[in-house]
N, C-alpha and C positions, 0 to 999 in steps of 0.2 A: 192686576197684573198686565191685560190687555191693557188695560187704563196706562197703566208706564210707561209701559212700550211704548203705544199711541204717539205721546210727546214726545218720546225722548224719539219716534221714528222725523218728527215735527221739524223739531231742531236738526239734523239734522243737513252737515255742509260735505259738498266732498268739494277740492281741489285739486283741475287737472292742469296741464302744462306741456307744453309742444312746441316744435320750432317748425316751424315758414316762410320756405321758402316761393323767393319770385316771381315763381312757376307755379307756385301756389301746389307742390306737393309741400304734405307734412314727413315731417319722422321724430324719433325720441321723445313719443309719444308717453308720459305717466302720471299717474295718484300721484301726488305731493301733500296731501291729508284727506283721510274721511272718514269718518264716524259714523255712515252710513253703510248698514249690510250688504254683503258686497254685491248682488241682484241691483243695488240702485249704485252701486259704486262704476258696474260697468253699463248700466245704460249710460252713464256718463262719460263716460269712458268709448263709447259707440254712437251718441251722439253727435262727437265730433269724429269718427274716423270714417263713417259712412257719406258722411259730407265734404272729403275731400275723395280728386283733388280739390283748391281753393282754387276762381280765377286767377289770369296770368294778372301781373302790376303790372302798371302802367307807368307808363317812363320816368312819371313823374314821382310816383311812388317808388319805386326802384333808383330814384335822385335823392329822395330823406331818406329812407327806410335802407337803404343797401341793398345786397341780395341774398337776408335772415332777419327774422328775430324771431323773437320767442314770442308765447303771447301764452299768460294763466288766466286759466276762466274759473269763475267758482260755481255752481248749482247749488240755491237750499232745497233742503223739500221742506215744505208742510207742515 
């Protein structure tokens, strides 16, 4: 049973989505999909929250991207 659990954990995937504003702040962070256990899923969410706010966008970035963008990140556990 431990071998089966270890193999399943190796194939875990967590998909996180959030919106980032041009000032670097984020909002509406949510888990879209996860087959990882609760702790690993929370680690993925915290990896993003702990780094916010991100840097402010340059004028060129704002011209190309507008005032906000959705971001989707997929974490894989081996």
